[in-house]
C-alpha positions in Angstrom: -9.8 -8.8 7.6 -13.2 -8.8 9.3 -15.0 -7.9 6.2 -13.6 -10.9 4.4 -14.4 -13.5 7.1 -16.8 -15.4 4.9 -14.3 -15.6 2.1 -11.6 -16.7 4.6 -13.9 -19.4 6.0 -14.6 -20.7 2.5 -10.8 -20.6 1.8 -10.1 -22.7 4.9 -12.7 -25.3 4.0 -11.6 -25.7 0.4 -7.9 -25.9 1.4 -8.7 -28.5 4.0 -10.7 -30.5 1.4 -7.8 -30.4 -1.0 -5.5 -31.7 1.8 -7.9 -34.5 2.7 -8.2 -35.6 -1.0 -4.4 -35.6 -1.3 -4.2 -37.8 1.7 -6.9 -40.1 0.3 -4.8 -40.5 -2.8 -1.9 -41.6 -0.8 -4.0 -44.1 1.1 -5.4 -45.5 -2.1 -1.8 -46.7 -2.9 -2.5 -49.5 -0.4 -5.2 -50.9 -2.7 -3.0 -50.5 -5.7 -0.2 -52.5 -4.2 -2.6 -55.3 -3.1 -4.1 -55.4 -6.6 -0.7 -55.9 -8.3 0.8 -58.0 -5.5 -2.1 -60.2 -4.4 0.0 -63.0 -3.0 -0.1 -63.0 0.8 -2.7 -60.1 0.9 -5.6 -61.1 3.1 -7.1 -57.8 4.0 -10.4 -59.1 5.1 -8.9 -61.4 7.6 -7.6 -58.6 9.7 -10.6 -56.3 9.3 -12.1 -57.3 12.6 -9.1 -56.0 14.5 -8.0 -53.2 12.3 -8.7 -49.6 12.9 -11.5 -47.8 10.8 -8.9 -46.5 8.3 -7.6 -50.0 7.6 -11.2 -51.3 7.3 -12.1 -48.5 4.9 -9.0 -49.3 2.7 -9.8 -53.0 2.8 -13.5 -52.3 2.0 -12.5 -50.4 -1.2 -10.1 -53.3 -2.0 -12.9 -55.9 -1.6 -15.1 -53.8 -4.0 -12.4 -53.5 -6.6 -11.1 -57.1 -6.5 -14.7 -58.4 -6.8 -14.7 -57.0 -10.4 -11.8 -59.1 -11.4 -8.1 -58.2 -11.4 -8.0 -56.5 -14.9 -11.3 -54.5 -14.3 -10.1 -53.7 -10.8 -7.1 -51.8 -12.1 -9.2 -49.8 -14.5 -11.6 -48.9 -11.6 -8.6 -47.9 -9.5 -7.3 -45.7 -12.2 -10.8 -44.1 -12.4 -10.8 -43.6 -8.6 -7.4 -42.0 -8.7 -8.5 -39.7 -11.5 -11.6 -38.6 -9.5 -9.5 -38.0 -6.3 -6.9 -36.0 -8.2 -9.5 -34.1 -10.1 -11.4 -33.1 -7.0 -8.2 -32.2 -5.2 -7.2 -29.9 -8.1 -10.7 -28.3 -8.1 -10.6 -27.6 -4.4 -7.0 -26.3 -4.7 -8.1 -24.0 -7.4 -11.1 -22.8 -5.4 -9.0 -22.1 -2.3 -6.5 -20.1 -4.4 -9.2 -18.0 -6.1 -11.0 -17.3 -2.8 -7.8 -16.1 -1.1 -7.0 -14.1 -4.2 -10.2 -12.2 -3.7 -9.3 -11.5 -0.1 -5.8 -10.5 -1.1 -6.9 -8.1 -3.9 -9.5 -6.6 -1.5 -7.0 -6.0 1.2 -4.5 -4.4 -1.2 -7.3 -2.2 -2.5 -8.1 -1.1 1.1 -4.4 -0.4 1.8 -4.0 1.7 -1.3 -7.1 3.6 -0.4 -5.9 4.1 3.2 -2.5 5.4 2.0 -4.1 7.7 -0.5 -6.4 9.1 2.2 -3.5 9.4 4.6 -1.6 11.5 2.0 -4.6 13.8 1.6 -5.0 14.1 5.3 -1.4 14.7 6.2 -0.6 17.8 8.2 0.8 20.3 5.7 3.8 21.2 7.8 4.8 17.6 8.3 4.2 16.8 4.6 6.4 19.7 3.5 9.3 18.4 5.7 9.1 14.8 4.4 10.9 13.3 1.4 8.1 12.6 -1.2 10.0 9.5 -2.4 9.3 7.8 1.0 5.6 8.2 0.3 6.0 7.0 -3.3 7.9 4.0 -1.9 5.1 3.2 0.5 2.4 3.5 -2.1 4.2 1.4 -4.7 7.0 -0.8 -3.5 5.8 -1.3 0.1 2.3 -2.3 -1.2 3.9 -4.9 -3.5 6.1 -6.2 -0.7 3.1 -6.4 1.5 1.4 -8.6 -1.0 4.4 -10.9 -1.6 5.8 -11.1 1.9 2.7 -10.9 4.1 -0.5 -11.8 2.2 1.1 -14.6 0.2 2.8 -15.8 3.4 -0.5 -15.9 5.3 -2.0 -18.0 2.5 0.9 -20.4 2.6 0.9 -20.6 6.4 -2.8 -21.3 6.6 -2.7 -23.9 3.8 0.5 -25.6 5.2 -0.9 -25.6 8.8 -4.2 -27.3 7.7 -2.3 -29.8 5.6 0.2 -30.6 8.4 -2.6 -31.0 11.0 -4.6 -33.4 8.7 -1.5 -35.4 7.8 -0.1 -35.6 11.3 -3.6 -36.6 12.7 -3.6 -39.5 10.2 -0.1 -40.5 11.0 -0.8 -40.5 14.7 -3.9 -42.6 14.1 -2.0 -45.1 12.0 1.1 -45.4 14.3 1.5 -42.8 17.1 4.9 -44.1 18.2 6.5 -43.6 14.9 4.8 -40.2 14.4 6.6 -38.8 17.3 9.6 -38.6 14.9 7.5 -36.4 12.6 6.8 -34.1 15.5 10.5 -33.9 16.2 11.1 -32.8 12.6 8.6 -30.0 13.1 10.4 -28.9 16.3 13.7 -28.9 14.4 12.1 -26.8 11.6 11.0 -24.3 14.2 14.5 -24.0 15.5 15.7 -23.3 12.0 13.5 -20.2 11.9 15.8 -18.5 14.3 17.9 -17.5 11.3 15.1 -15.1 10.4 14.6 -13.4 13.7 16.1 -10.1 12.5 14.2 -10.0 9.2 11.5 -7.6 10.4 14.0 -5.0 11.5 16.1 -5.5 8.4 13.0 -5.2 6.2 12.1 -1.8 7.7 15.7 -0.6 6.9 15.4 -2.0 3.4 12.1 -0.1 2.7 13.6 3.1 4.1 16.6 2.7 1.8 14.2 2.1 -1.1 12.4 5.3 -0.2 15.7 7.3 -0.3 16.5 5.8 -3.7 13.1 6.7 -5.0 13.5 10.3 -3.6 16.8 10.6 -5.5 15.1 9.3 -8.7 12.2 11.8 -8.3 14.6 14.7 -7.7 16.5 13.7 -10.9 13.3 13.6 -13.0 12.0 16.9 -11.5 15.4 18.8 -11.8 16.9 17.5 -15.0 17.3 21.0 -16.5 19.0 22.2 -13.3 21.3 19.2 -13.2 22.4 19.6 -16.8 22.8 23.4 -16.3 25.1 22.9 -13.3 27.1 20.1 -15.1 26.3 17.9 -12.2 25.4 14.7 -14.1 28.4 12.8 -12.8 27.7 13.9 -9.2 24.0 12.9 -9.3 24.8 9.6 -11.1 27.5 8.7 -8.5 25.1 9.6 -5.6 22.4 7.3 -7.1 24.8 4.5 -7.7 26.1 4.6 -4.0 22.5 4.5 -2.7 21.6 1.7 -5.1 24.7 -0.3 -4.0 23.7 0.0 -0.3 20.1 -1.0 -1.1 21.3 -4.0 -3.2 23.6 -5.3 -0.4 20.9 -5.1 2.2 18.5 -6.9 -0.1 21.0 -9.7 -0.8 21.5 -10.1 3.0 17.8 -10.5 3.6 17.3 -13.0 0.8 20.3 -15.0 2.1 18.5 -15.4 5.5 15.2 -16.3 3.9 16.6 -18.9 1.5 18.6 -20.6 4.3 15.5 -22.1 5.9 14.4 -24.3 2.9 17.6 -26.5 2.2 18.1 -27.1 6.0 14.6 -28.2 6.5 14.9 -30.4 3.4 18.0 -32.1 4.7 16.5 -32.8 8.1 13.3 -34.1 6.5 15.2 -36.5 4.2 17.2 -37.9 7.1 14.0 -38.6 9.0 12.5 -40.4 6.0 15.5 -42.7 6.0 15.0 -43.3 9.7 11.4 -44.1 9.3 12.2 -46.6 6.5 14.7 -48.4 8.7 12.8 -48.3 12.0 9.5 -49.1 10.3 10.8 -51.9 8.3 12.6 -53.5 11.3 9.8 -53.1 13.9 6.5 -52.4 12.2 6.4 -54.4 9.0 8.9 -57.2 9.7 7.6 -57.9 13.2 5.2 -60.9 13.6 2.7 -58.7 15.3 2.8 -55.9 12.8 0.6 -52.9 13.5 0.3 -52.1 9.8 0.4 -54.4 6.8 3.3 -53.7 4.3 1.0 -52.0 1.8 -0.4 -49.6 4.4 3.1 -48.9 5.6 3.9 -47.6 2.1 1.0 -45.2 2.3 2.3 -44.1 5.7 5.6 -43.3 4.1 3.9 -41.4 1.3 1.9 -39.3 3.7 5.0 -38.4 5.6 6.8 -37.5 2.4 3.9 -35.3 1.4 4.1 -33.7 4.9 7.6 -32.5 4.2 6.3 -30.0 1.6 4.0 -28.1 3.9 6.7 -28.1 6.6 9.1 -26.5 4.2 6.4 -24.1 3.0 5.6 -23.2 6.5 9.2 -22.5 7.3 9.6 -20.3 4.2 6.4 -18.5 4.9 7.4 -17.7 8.5 10.6 -16.1 7.2 8.8 -14.2 4.6 6.2 -13.1 7.1 8.8 -11.6 9.4 10.1 -9.6 6.4 6.5 -8.5 5.6 5.9 -7.4 9.2 8.4 -4.6 8.7 6.6 -3.4 5.6 3.3 -3.6 7.5 4.6 -1.4 10.3 5.7 1.3 7.7 2.3 1.3 6.1 0.5 1.5 9.5 2.9 4.3 10.6 2.1 6.3 7.5 -1.7 5.9 8.1 -1.4 6.8 11.8 0.5 10.1 11.1 -2.4 11.4 9.0 -4.6 13.9 10.8 -8.3 13.4 10.8 -9.9 15.3 7.9 -12.2 18.1 9.1 -15.8 17.8 8.1 -16.0 20.8 5.9 -19.8 20.7 5.8 -19.7 21.4 9.6 -16.5 23.4 10.2 -16.3 25.7 7.2 -17.9 29.1 7.0 -21.2 29.0 5.1 -21.8 32.7 5.2 -19.8 35.4 3.4 -16.5 36.3 5.1 -16.7 39.8 6.6 -13.8 39.8 9.0 -10.5 38.0 9.7 -8.6 38.5 12.9 -5.3 37.0 14.2 -5.2 36.8 18.0 -1.8 36.1 19.7 -0.7 33.8 16.9 2.6 32.1 17.3 4.3 29.9 14.7 7.7 28.4 14.1 9.4 26.0 11.8 11.4 23.9 14.2 13.6 26.5 15.9 13.0 29.2 13.3 10.4 31.5 14.8 8.1 33.2 12.3 5.4 34.8 14.5 5.4 35.5 18.2 2.0 36.4 19.7 0.9 38.3 16.5 -2.4 40.1 16.7 -3.8 41.7 13.6 -7.2 42.6 12.1 -7.0 42.3 8.3 -8.7 44.9 6.2 -11.7 43.6 4.2 -13.3 44.4 0.8 -10.1 45.9 -0.7 -6.8 45.0 -2.2 -4.0 44.7 0.4 -0.4 44.2 -0.3 1.5 42.0 2.1 5.2 42.9 1.9 8.5 42.0 3.6 11.9 40.5 3.0 12.2 36.8 2.0 11.6 34.6 5.0 9.7 37.2 6.9 6.5 35.0 7.0 4.4 36.3 4.1 3.7 32.9 2.6 3.2 31.4 6.0 0.5 34.0 6.8 -1.3 33.2 3.5 -1.2 29.4 4.2 -2.5 30.0 7.7 -5.4 32.0 6.4 -6.3 29.1 4.1 -5.9 26.6 7.0 -3.0 24.7 5.5 -0.9 25.7 8.6 -2.3 25.8 12.1 -1.0 28.3 14.7 1.0 26.6 17.4 -0.5 29.2 19.8 -3.3 31.7 19.5 -6.2 31.5 17.0 -7.4 32.8 13.7 -11.0 34.1 13.8 -13.2 34.2 10.7 -16.4 36.1 11.3 -15.6 35.9 15.0 -15.3 32.1 15.1 -12.5 29.5 14.6 -14.4 27.8 11.8 -12.3 27.2 8.8 -12.7 29.5 5.8 -11.5 26.9 3.4 -13.9 26.9 0.4 -14.5 30.6 0.7 -10.8 31.6 0.6 -8.9 31.0 -2.7 -5.1 30.6 -2.6 -3.0 31.2 -5.8 0.6 30.1 -5.3 3.6 31.5 -7.2 4.3 28.1 -8.7 1.0 26.8 -10.3 0.2 23.1 -10.1 -1.8 21.8 -13.0 -3.0 18.3 -13.7 -2.9 16.2 -16.9 -6.3 17.0 -18.4 -8.1 19.7 -20.3 -8.2 23.4 -19.5 -11.8 23.1 -18.2 -10.9 20.1 -16.1 -8.2 22.1 -14.4 -10.4 25.1 -13.8 -13.3 23.0 -12.4 -10.9 20.6 -10.5 -12.9 18.9 -7.8 -15.8 21.3 -8.1 -18.1 20.1 -10.8 -20.9 22.2 -9.4 -19.3 25.4 -10.8 -21.8 27.0 -13.1 -21.1 27.9 -16.7 -21.5 31.6 -15.9 -18.9 31.4 -13.1 -16.6 29.4 -15.4 -16.9 32.0 -18.2 -16.3 34.9 -15.8 -13.2 33.2 -14.3 -11.8 32.6 -17.8 -12.4 36.2 -18.7 -10.9 37.8 -15.6 -7.9 35.5 -15.6 -7.1 36.4 -19.2 -7.5 32.7 -20.3 -9.5 33.6 -23.4 -6.4 34.1 -25.6 -5.2 30.7 -24.6 -8.5 29.1 -25.6 -8.7 30.9 -28.9 -5.2 29.8 -29.8 -6.2 26.1 -29.7 -8.8 24.5 -31.9 -10.2 22.4 -29.0 -10.7 25.5 -26.8 -11.6 24.6 -23.2 -11.1 20.9 -24.1 -7.5 21.4 -25.0 -5.3 18.9 -23.1 -2.4 20.7 -21.4 -0.2 17.7 -20.7 1.4 16.5 -17.4 1.7 19.5 -15.0 0.6 21.8 -17.8 3.8 21.1 -19.8 2.1 22.1 -23.1 1.6 25.7 -21.8 4.0 28.4 -21.1 4.7 29.6 -17.6 2.4 32.6 -17.9 -0.4 30.5 -19.4 -0.1 28.0 -16.6 -0.4 30.8 -14.1 -3.5 32.2 -15.8 -5.2 28.9 -15.7 -4.3 28.5 -12.0 -5.9 32.0 -11.3 -9.0 31.0 -13.2 -9.3 27.9 -11.1 -9.2 30.0 -7.9 -11.8 32.5 -9.2 -14.2 30.0 -10.6 -15.6 29.1 -7.2 -16.5 32.8 -6.6 -14.5 33.1 -3.3 -14.9 35.9 -0.8 -11.2 36.2 -0.1 -8.3 35.7 -2.6 -4.7 35.3 -1.4 -2.3 35.8 -4.3 1.2 34.6 -3.4 3.4 36.2 -6.1 0.7 34.9 -8.4 1.4 37.5 -11.1 5.2 37.1 -11.1 5.1 35.1 -14.4 2.7 37.6 -16.1 3.8 40.5 -18.3 2.9 44.0 -17.1 -0.1 44.4 -19.5 -1.7 41.1 -18.4 -1.1 41.9 -14.8 -2.8 45.3 -15.2 -5.8 43.8 -17.0 -6.1 41.2 -14.2 -6.0 43.8 -11.5 -8.6 45.9 -13.2 -10.9 42.9 -13.6 -10.6 41.9 -10.0 -11.5 45.4 -8.9 -14.7 45.2 -10.7 -15.8 42.3 -8.5 -18.1 43.6 -5.7 -17.1 43.2 -2.1 -14.0 41.1 -2.9 -11.1 40.9 -0.5 -7.7 40.4 -2.1 -4.4 39.9 -0.3 -1.4 40.2 -2.6 1.9 38.8 -1.4 4.4 40.6 -3.7 7.8 42.2 -4.2 7.2 43.9 -7.5 6.7 47.7 -7.0 4.0 48.0 -9.6 2.0 45.2 -8.0 2.2 46.8 -4.6 1.4 50.3 -6.0 -1.8 49.0 -7.5 -3.1 47.9 -4.0 -5.3 50.0 -1.7 -3.4 49.2 1.5 -0.1 47.7 2.6 0.9 45.5 5.5 4.6 45.0 6.2 5.2 41.7 7.9 8.6 42.8 9.3 7.0 45.7 11.1 4.4 43.4 12.7 7.1 41.0 13.9 9.0 43.7 15.6 6.0 45.6 17.0 
């Protein structure tokens, strides 16, 4: 909020001005009553002993009545119009100023969450339900706006209004105003009904994340669900989660909405009390502290005070609910690792050696490597083989820097600097983005030259895809490359890896979706690249046979 302190100060000033003008409107009722009921009204007679507020009201009355009764009413109507107009202008300005703060804060939160996603530790990210992240970035952000930012706006506005009104009530009659303070204390006690809202809100958002995860799985796995005839099972699971989420949400709203009618009831009881006590001791008494017309304004100010009290009560309840959302967002941002400065920590010279020294790694209790030491062969094609689960993909991701050894180190050119940027990783399941073929090949690297782009397209056998579409490289491939076949998506993914002209290429079953002829042409093209190191994670015998060397991961683990 520091960056918005000027806007917040302007918001406070305009909100306070709107409250002052509303109070002035209530005080002006005194003059109206004296204008229409002039009998017995002698304001100037008491001006010498009255307080400044009474003298101000009486002064306005003197100016109005000097114009004649009929003209005075017209001038009063004009005064009322000006007061209401200015009040609405300041209310509008305060709302717009806080809206700018609110929109800016939400923008910062979305940016922080997006940055947190990109900076997440890959191992932690892989073990989390993606629906929880989607919930934080969509539902939690909306809840943050509704329950926290809107509540802060209401609390500030209501607090300013209450302070101004209570100050005036104390000034007019401090004894009677003690009753108003009692109402506020009772309202505070009513807030105890919402003491569990923060904890309940965190549970609610977690349930929403689970519901969103189920929805995402359904969208991603529709073919598998239909193939397994599991539609009823998936539908029943979603309905059960939705029922629990709905019940929790109803319970929270029940607590939130309990505060308003209770505070209304207490406030109305106190209004009746003020009317009775005030009429008996303040107005009817011979030594009245306030004239009857001003007492009506006192009642009006108090009635106006009930609205900010109720708003304050509701805002506190909403704020407690919003605090749970705030904690989830903060927790997500804190779990993000600090992104490495690739300009400083990545290798800038060609990669000539890669060595693993006493590397250990495990997924929870599942050990993959235990003090593995290995010097990888360079400038050739090396097949990395082994049974499923032996650690082939883990090794490839460690070379890229996606996974960090829990013990030991990976040395590139003799140092621990990351090789990211000079090492290309081609996964078995290609991930493409909604855009053109060229957009996907260049993705995030607009500096790629036209020569490198053409070479990558040629080596990866993307040219037939381009020729088959009239738009060529500018062909839109749809969401996730849905308009291409599996083999075509893989070739575009390979072209993306090659376009940056990497020193080392890690291919994790990257040719599994390619036919034998295309795989052979790709291998031949890669061999024509000078000083290129290629690590091929593969099961296919023909792919392994085409490599110069072979490393069996299982032999390394048992050595």
